[in-house]
Backbone as a ProteinNet text record, in pm:
[ID]
protein_1_A
[PRIMARY]
MPSFPKFRHAAAPVLLCFSALLSPLHSQTQFASVRGVVEDSSGATVPNAALTLTNVDQNRPWVTRTNESGAYNLPQIPPGNYRLRVEAQGFKQFAREGLILQVAQIAELNVVLELGAVTETVQVSGESPLLETASSTLGEVVNSLTSENLPLNGRNVLQLVALTPGINANTSFYNT
[TERTIARY]
-2724.4	-2601.3	-2514.1	-2461.4	-2382.6	-2248	-2197.2	-2068.8	-1963.1	-1844	-1733.6	-1620.2	-1629.4	-1529.8	-1389.4	-1373.7	-1239.5	-1168.1	-1241.2	-1178.7	-1156.8	-1233.5	-1220.1	-1081	-1029.6	-898.6	-785.2	-812.8	-708.7	-685.9	-777.9	-765.5	-645.8	-620.9	-509.2	-373.8	-344.4	-214.6	-199.1	-307.6	-301	-269.7	-336.3	-308.1	-166.7	-118.9	17.6	119.6	99.2	190.7	186.1	66.3	51.8	124.7	110.9	180.3	331.1	376.3	521	578.6	500.8	547.8	553.8	466.9	465.1	568.1	617.4	711.1	842.3	901.4	1023.8	1000.3	879.4	851.3	860.6	830.1	836.6	980.4	1077.3	1215.9	1282.3	1221.2	1276.8	1249.5	1346.9	1330	1392.6	1342.1	1398.9	1467.8	1481.1	1539.7	1673.5	1743.3	1868.6	1849.5	1945.9	1945.9	2085	2089.2	2216.1	2207.7	2310	2313.3	2456.8	2471.8	2605.9	2604.1	2721.2	2739.2	2817.6	2778.8	2850.5	2929.9	3061.3	3152.2	3234.6	3296.8	3394.1	3532.9	3634.3	3770.1	3825.9	3769	3816.7	3745.7	3644.8	3571.8	3442	3410.7	3284.1	3170.4	3055.5	2942.8	2883.4	2820.5	2759.4	2608.3	2535	2389.4	2327.5	2210.5	2129.9	2199	2287.2	2347.5	2247.6	2240.4	2146.9	2214.8	2149.9	2201.6	2105.1	2159.2	2079	2142	2067.9	2110	2029.2	2096	2026.8	2056.5	1950.2	1965.1	2010	2130.4	2189.2	2110.5	2062.4	1993.2	1853.6	1786.2	1649.6	1639.9	1750.1	1754.1	1648.2	1639.4	1541.1	1614	1586	1657.3	1583.1	1658.4	1609.3	1681.2	1607	1663.8	1637.3	1737.4	1722.3	1819.5	1809.2	1900.6	1954.6	2073.1	2129.7	2056.9	2052.2	1989.5	2090.2	2054.5	2143.1	2273.9	2279.9	2404.7	2484.4	2438	2507.5	2478.7	2385.4	2353.6	2240.8	2240.2	2133.5	2099.4	1980.1	1934.9	1843.3	1873.4	1788.8	1742.8	1624.9	1575.8	1496	1469.6	1381.9	1430.1	1558.5	1615.8	1624.3	1567.3	1578	1723.9	1762.5	1900	1931	2057.6	2097.3	2225.9	2251.8	2371.5	2335.4	2408.4	2372.1	2487.9	2450.3	2544.2	2498.3	2592.7	2560.7	2621.9	2539.4	2585.9	2547.2	2642.9	2620.5	2658.5	2568.2	2592	2560.2	2643.6	2618.8	2679.8	2616.6	2662.1	2801.8	2892.1	3029.5	3124.1	3074.1	3156.6	3151.5	3258	3258.1	3158.2	3099.3	3005.3	3081.6	3025.2	3084.1	3006.6	3077.8	3013.1	3084.1	3006.9	3062.6	2978.2	3043	2977	2998.7	2921.1	2944	2909.7	2809.4	2765.2	2668.9	2707.3	2623.8	2555.7	2424	2346.8	2283.1	2294.8	2239.2	2114.7	2043.1	1923.5	1959.7	1882.2	1895	2028.1	2098.8	2225.9	2199.7	2274.6	2273.5	2411.8	2421.3	2550.3	2573.5	2688	2724	2826.5	2788.6	2873	2889.5	3004	3035	3104.4	3067	3114.9	3192.6	3308.4	3388.1	3385.8	3331.4	3324	3443.1	3489.7	3601	3547	3613.5	3573.5	3594.8	3504.8	3516.4	3381.3	3379.1	3254.2	3170.8	3038.2	2948.7	2965.5	3015.2	3033.2	3145.7	3237.4	3345.4	3295.3	3342.9	3300.3	3420.9	3409.9	3511.1	3458.2	3520.7	3478.7	3558.6	3488.7	3553.9	3544.7	3659.2	3660.1	3769.4	3759	3859.6	3853.6	3738.2	3725.1	3694.8	3716.7	3685.4	3534.3	3489	3345	3280.4	3149.2	3077.1	3077.3	3107.6	3101.4	2983.9	2917	2804.8	2856.5	2871.7	2924.2	2813.2	2688.6	2577.3	2531.4	2559.5	2518	2621.8	2611.3	2707	2644.5	2535.8	2470	2550	2541.2	2604.2	2496	2526.4	2427.2	2493.9	2420.4	2472.2	2356.1	2380.9	2281.5	2321.3	2235.3	2259	2168.4	2229.1	2147.3	2103.3	2017.7	1962.2	2069.6	2168.4	2274.9	2352.8	2382.3	2453.1	2369.9	2242.8	2158.7	2136.1	2140	2122.7	2250.5	2366.4	2492.7	2559.5	2523.6	2585.8	2518.4	2597.6	2535.9	2469.6	2342	2267	2222.8	2262.8	2226	2076.2	2000.1	1856.2	1783.2	1849.6	1791.5	1729.7	1791.1	1743.8	1805.2	1724.9	1777.8	1822.3	1780.1	1826.2	1975.6	2034.5	2179.2	2256.6	2193	2259.7	2286.7	2218.9	2243.7	2387.4	2444.6	2581.1	2683.7	2644.8	2736	2757.6	2672.2	2679.7	2792.4	2875.8	2982.7	2925.3	2991	2949.6	2846.4	2804.3	2705.8	2780.8	2751.1	2807.1	2697	2712.7	2611.4	2648.4	2554.8	2578.9	2511	2526.5	2473.6	2321.3	2255.4	2109.9	2057	2136.2	2097.1	2074.7	2163.4	2155.2	2048.2	1998	1898.3	1756.9	1736.6	1600.8	1530.1
-8003.8	-7957.7	-8079.4	-8089.2	-8206.4	-8205.6	-8321.2	-8338.1	-8373.4	-8317.1	-8344.7	-8408	-8538.7	-8601.9	-8599.8	-8604.2	-8605	-8473.1	-8363.9	-8232.6	-8187.9	-8242.5	-8203.8	-8239.7	-8356.8	-8400.8	-8338.3	-8290.5	-8231.9	-8084.6	-8019.8	-7876	-7842.3	-7918.5	-7887.8	-7897.5	-8004.1	-8007.1	-7895.8	-7860.2	-7752.4	-7620.6	-7592.3	-7469	-7467.4	-7581.7	-7591	-7563.5	-7621.8	-7597.9	-7452.2	-7394.1	-7254.5	-7161.1	-7185.7	-7100.9	-7121.3	-7242.6	-7268.1	-7195	-7181.6	-7109.6	-6959.5	-6906.9	-6764	-6719.6	-6810.2	-6770.8	-6714	-6762.8	-6698.5	-6556.2	-6524	-6388.7	-6289	-6332.7	-6244.5	-6203.3	-6287.6	-6258.6	-6161.5	-6135.9	-6041.7	-5899.7	-5811.3	-5675.2	-5576.6	-5456	-5349.7	-5245.3	-5274.7	-5181.2	-5232.4	-5144.8	-5178.8	-5158.3	-5202	-5181.3	-5137.6	-5054.9	-5012.2	-5044.1	-5111.6	-5143.6	-5139.6	-5135.5	-5133.3	-5101.3	-5066.5	-5035.5	-4904.8	-4821	-4696	-4716	-4690.6	-4708.5	-4582.7	-4572.1	-4464.9	-4518.1	-4435.1	-4475.2	-4587.6	-4612	-4721.8	-4853	-4850.6	-4971.2	-4989.6	-4896.7	-4903.2	-4853.7	-4918.8	-4879.5	-4748	-4676.9	-4547.7	-4561.2	-4571.7	-4580.5	-4444.3	-4445.4	-4326	-4223.4	-4267.5	-4176.7	-4154	-4032	-3997.3	-4018.1	-4095.1	-4121	-4063.9	-3996.8	-3943.8	-3988.8	-4068	-4113.9	-4034.3	-3954.2	-3864.1	-3901.1	-3915.5	-3935.3	-3802.4	-3799.4	-3675.1	-3618.9	-3705.3	-3660.2	-3605.9	-3661.1	-3620	-3536.6	-3523	-3453.7	-3510.7	-3644.1	-3714.6	-3786.9	-3750.1	-3813.1	-3932.2	-4027.2	-4136.2	-4119.8	-4116.4	-4087.7	-4205.1	-4239.8	-4343.2	-4314.2	-4393.3	-4383.7	-4522.4	-4524.6	-4653.2	-4702.8	-4834.3	-4892.4	-4893.7	-4959	-4960.9	-5035.4	-5117.2	-5185.7	-5109.1	-4991.1	-4911.5	-4953.1	-5045.4	-5094.9	-5012.7	-5005.9	-4938.4	-5019	-4994.3	-5061.2	-4966	-4943.7	-4863.3	-4953.1	-5014.6	-5103.4	-5025.8	-5091.4	-5038.2	-4902.9	-4894.2	-4772	-4787.9	-4695.8	-4706.1	-4692.9	-4761.6	-4750	-4605.8	-4569.8	-4434.7	-4391.5	-4260.9	-4198.2	-4133.4	-4168.1	-4125	-4061.2	-3985.6	-3925.1	-3967.9	-4009.2	-4051.4	-3953.5	-3909.8	-3824.6	-3891.2	-3890.7	-3950.3	-3846.5	-3825.3	-3729.9	-3794.9	-3766	-3811.7	-3709	-3692	-3593.7	-3629.4	-3530.6	-3549.7	-3599.4	-3617.7	-3667.5	-3571.6	-3575.3	-3500	-3564	-3480.2	-3531.5	-3611.6	-3724.1	-3810.2	-3788.4	-3775.2	-3757.3	-3842.1	-3912	-3988.9	-3963.9	-3922.4	-3892.4	-4007.8	-4009.3	-4102.3	-4246.4	-4272.5	-4409.6	-4447.9	-4543.9	-4589.7	-4719	-4716.3	-4834.9	-4894.4	-5026.2	-5099.7	-5176.4	-5227.2	-5306.5	-5430.2	-5459.3	-5577.5	-5582.9	-5473.8	-5470.6	-5453.9	-5526.3	-5508	-5454.9	-5322.5	-5258.9	-5250.4	-5299.1	-5288.9	-5178.1	-5074.3	-4957.5	-4927.9	-4966.9	-4941.3	-4806.6	-4729.3	-4592.2	-4580.9	-4514.4	-4486.6	-4335.8	-4294.3	-4151	-4111.1	-3989.2	-3934.1	-3838.6	-3834	-3740.7	-3597.8	-3509.2	-3368.8	-3301.9	-3177.4	-3101.3	-3141.4	-3133.4	-3171.1	-3078.2	-2957.7	-2862.8	-2904.3	-2989.2	-3038.4	-3157.7	-3168.2	-3276.7	-3354.2	-3486.2	-3572.7	-3613.5	-3561.4	-3590.8	-3710.1	-3816.3	-3937.4	-3938.9	-3955.1	-3965.2	-4063.1	-4115.6	-4207.6	-4345.4	-4382.4	-4517	-4617	-4742.3	-4848	-4856.5	-4911.4	-4922.5	-5017.5	-5000.2	-5084.9	-5228.5	-5318.6	-5460.8	-5519.7	-5613.3	-5679	-5799.7	-5781.9	-5889.6	-5967.5	-5921.9	-5987.2	-6115.2	-6130.3	-6252.6	-6287.9	-6409.3	-6454.3	-6456.2	-6385.8	-6385.8	-6305.6	-6348.6	-6277.4	-6205.3	-6087.9	-6013.1	-5907.5	-5857	-5753.8	-5664.8	-5535.8	-5441.6	-5404	-5434.8	-5399.4	-5281.8	-5165.9	-5047.5	-5039.5	-4944.4	-4933.4	-4899.3	-4820.3	-4784.7	-4908.5	-4996.5	-5120.4	-5208.4	-5224.3	-5312.7	-5257.6	-5127.4	-5068.5	-5077.4	-5069.6	-5062.4	-5197	-5301.3	-5431.4	-5503.9	-5569.7	-5645.8	-5772.7	-5787.3	-5905.1	-5981.6	-6106.3	-6190.8	-6219.4	-6168	-6189.5	-6100.9	-6001.8	-5909.4	-5981.7	-6092.4	-6168.8	-6109.4	-6038.4	-5971	-6069	-6193.7	-6293	-6320.3	-6283.5	-6300.2	-6209.3	-6102.2	-6012	-6079	-6188.6	-6263.2	-6313.7	-6341.7	-6392.7	-6289.3	-6163.3	-6060.3	-6070.5	-6143.9	-6156	-6250.3	-6212.6	-6301.8	-6432.1	-6541.9	-6671.8	-6741.1	-6679.1	-6739.5	-6807	-6934.3	-7008.4	-7026.5	-6960.9	-6969.2	-7081.1	-7170.6	-7276	-7240.4	-7322.4	-7288.8	-7287.2	-7370.4	-7368.2	-7238.1	-7170.5	-7043.5	-6939.1	-6938.9	-6839.6	-6871.5	-6991.9	-7030.8	-7015.9	-6969.2	-6957.3	-6836.9
-5773.4	-5835	-5866.2	-5987.9	-6023	-5952.3	-5924.8	-5858.3	-5962.4	-5947	-6038.1	-5958.6	-5932.9	-5845.9	-5903	-6034.2	-6093	-6067.3	-6076.1	-6065.9	-5922.2	-5828.6	-5689.2	-5637	-5673.5	-5625.5	-5706.5	-5824.4	-5909.8	-5880.2	-5809.5	-5785.3	-5697.8	-5593.8	-5503.7	-5573	-5650.3	-5718.3	-5822.3	-5889.8	-5989.2	-5920.1	-5808.5	-5735.3	-5679.2	-5633.5	-5581.9	-5691.6	-5808.4	-5921.7	-5965.6	-5967.8	-6008.8	-5912.8	-5782.1	-5684.8	-5691	-5722.5	-5735.4	-5855.2	-5960.6	-6078.5	-6054.2	-5970.7	-5944.1	-5841	-5757.5	-5652.2	-5704.6	-5816.4	-5864	-5912.6	-5955.6	-6000.6	-5886.6	-5765.5	-5650.7	-5619.2	-5650.7	-5616.3	-5713.7	-5827.4	-5923.5	-5873.8	-5885.4	-5836.2	-5932.9	-5930.5	-6011.9	-5924.6	-5794.9	-5701	-5649.3	-5579.3	-5512.5	-5362.3	-5284.7	-5139.6	-5097.4	-4995.8	-4936.4	-4788.3	-4736.3	-4594.3	-4545.7	-4415.4	-4360.1	-4212.8	-4160.8	-4019.4	-4010	-3915.2	-3888.8	-3760.5	-3770.1	-3656.7	-3637.2	-3520.1	-3498.6	-3531.4	-3514.9	-3554.3	-3468.2	-3349.7	-3265.1	-3295.5	-3382.1	-3417.6	-3340.8	-3250.3	-3176.4	-3266	-3256.3	-3341.2	-3293.3	-3386.9	-3357.3	-3373.4	-3262.6	-3273.6	-3301.1	-3363	-3388.7	-3478.4	-3565.8	-3663.1	-3776.6	-3825.6	-3933.2	-4068.2	-4155.5	-4289.6	-4391.9	-4491.7	-4601.6	-4731.9	-4807.4	-4939.3	-5040.9	-5123.8	-5214.7	-5358.8	-5438.5	-5582.4	-5641.1	-5696.9	-5746.3	-5864.1	-5952.6	-6072.7	-6042.9	-5943.9	-5911.1	-5784.3	-5712.1	-5583.1	-5487.8	-5483.9	-5400.6	-5288.1	-5161.7	-5050.2	-4989.7	-4936.1	-4851.5	-4719.3	-4610.6	-4479.3	-4385.8	-4306.5	-4204.5	-4090.8	-3985.2	-3871.5	-3841	-3782	-3742.2	-3617.3	-3602.5	-3483.4	-3368.5	-3258.4	-3141	-3166.9	-3273.3	-3309.9	-3414.4	-3452.1	-3552.6	-3695.6	-3715.4	-3850	-3911.7	-4044.8	-4116.6	-4241	-4294.1	-4415.5	-4491.1	-4617	-4704.9	-4819.4	-4807.5	-4913.4	-5018	-5130.1	-5235.3	-5288.9	-5322.9	-5378.3	-5530.4	-5607.7	-5754	-5798.9	-5904.8	-5954.8	-5995.6	-5982.7	-6021.9	-5954.3	-5962.8	-5909.1	-5774.9	-5667.1	-5532.9	-5457.8	-5354	-5259.1	-5120.2	-5034.5	-4898.3	-4799.8	-4703.3	-4594.7	-4462.7	-4369	-4237	-4132.5	-4037	-3929.1	-3796	-3696.1	-3559.6	-3464.8	-3351.1	-3253.8	-3205	-3207.7	-3162.2	-3270.3	-3393.9	-3503.3	-3621.4	-3702.3	-3826.9	-3923.4	-4006.3	-4106	-4212	-4253.8	-4356.5	-4485.6	-4597.1	-4727.6	-4831.5	-4911.3	-5022.3	-5146.2	-5252.1	-5379.2	-5476.5	-5581.9	-5692.6	-5664.7	-5582.5	-5559.3	-5671.7	-5752.2	-5862.9	-5819.5	-5808.7	-5771.1	-5895.4	-5909.2	-6022.2	-5979.6	-6076.9	-6051.1	-5969.4	-5866.1	-5779.8	-5703.6	-5693	-5620.6	-5470.9	-5391	-5246.1	-5210.2	-5198.4	-5172.7	-5022.3	-4979.4	-4838.4	-4824.7	-4752.2	-4736	-4587.8	-4533.9	-4393.5	-4383.2	-4282	-4266.7	-4136.8	-4142.4	-4022.7	-4001.4	-3887.3	-3853.1	-3768.1	-3790.8	-3713.2	-3608.2	-3491.5	-3386.9	-3433.5	-3393.8	-3430.3	-3425.4	-3466.1	-3466.8	-3587.8	-3573.3	-3681.7	-3802	-3779.1	-3889	-3982.7	-3935.9	-4020.9	-4102.2	-4225.9	-4314.4	-4363.1	-4359.6	-4417.8	-4554.7	-4660.3	-4797.3	-4847.8	-4886.5	-4935.4	-5086.8	-5150.8	-5297.5	-5337.4	-5456.5	-5507	-5446.3	-5388.4	-5332.8	-5442.9	-5411.3	-5506	-5524.7	-5637.1	-5659.6	-5558.6	-5542.1	-5447.4	-5494	-5402.2	-5430.9	-5356.5	-5420	-5355.5	-5278.9	-5148	-5064.7	-4996.7	-5012.6	-4943.4	-5011	-5139.8	-5209.4	-5315.5	-5366.5	-5467.9	-5606.7	-5624.6	-5754.5	-5855.7	-5979.4	-6089.4	-6166.8	-6215	-6291.9	-6375.7	-6467.3	-6557.3	-6597.3	-6603.6	-6652.5	-6794.6	-6890.3	-7030	-7061.3	-7081.4	-7105.7	-7251.9	-7281.3	-7415.6	-7519.1	-7481.4	-7574.9	-7617.9	-7523.1	-7554.8	-7646.4	-7614.5	-7695.6	-7835.6	-7853	-7985.7	-8069.6	-8004.8	-8078.5	-8103	-8028.1	-8049.2	-8165.2	-8246.8	-8356.2	-8302.1	-8331.3	-8288.1	-8412.2	-8420.9	-8533.7	-8526.5	-8620.9	-8621.4	-8521.7	-8461.9	-8364.8	-8244.7	-8204.1	-8090	-7963.3	-7884.7	-7766.2	-7658.2	-7665.1	-7568	-7580.6	-7693.3	-7709.7	-7614	-7565.9	-7472.5	-7337.9	-7308.7	-7185.1	-7182.6	-7298.6	-7306.1	-7258.1	-7241.2	-7191	-7040.2	-6971.8	-6826.4	-6787	-6690	-6645.2	-6591.3	-6623.5	-6575.1	-6662	-6771.2	-6861.5	-6974.6	-6995.3	-7108	-7210.5	-7324.9	-7430.6	-7526.2	-7549.1	-7646.9	-7778.1	-7879.2	-8010.9	-8012.4	-7933	-7931.8	-7872.3	-7789.4	-7732.6	-7841.5	-7943.2	-8049.1	-8152.8	-8153.9	-8253.8	-8204.4	-8082.2	-8029.3	-8084.3
[MASK]
++++++++++++++++++++++++++++++++++++++++++++++++++++++++++++++++++++++++++++++++++++++++++++++++++++++++++++++++++++++++++++++++++++++++++++++++++++++++++++++++++++++++++++++++

């Protein structure tokens, strides 16, 4: 069998470069995450509280429980319109409607439960929108309606990147 000494030493750097190019692809996601802490009105954490995050449009629930520190995490949630319900023994049920999750969003939603019977519900409305406090990344979701209705010079969809906060588009950007 013939030997290829030139290629034997070149294989490792080529594989290293190839794996380095693929690693950023792994960090891209089409899902959102919801996490937070459940506490009582005195600030003490509530372990083993049941959380149900339901997609309102599909009536699809995601269920989890808080850990011994009162923390919870719901990863890999498709973007959409959601309702959150939290129940724990000895506390009133907590409900929040109108949670809009976007692509790659990490929403931190801390819940404060009030003492009372489980049959009572604390309905939360009129709260501020979810802020992503877990990271400092900037992003924007451009839906199909926006991309169809905005005038694009030459129909270059890459121009929609300029709609994202913190993006400075130069003239070479529009000529690509």
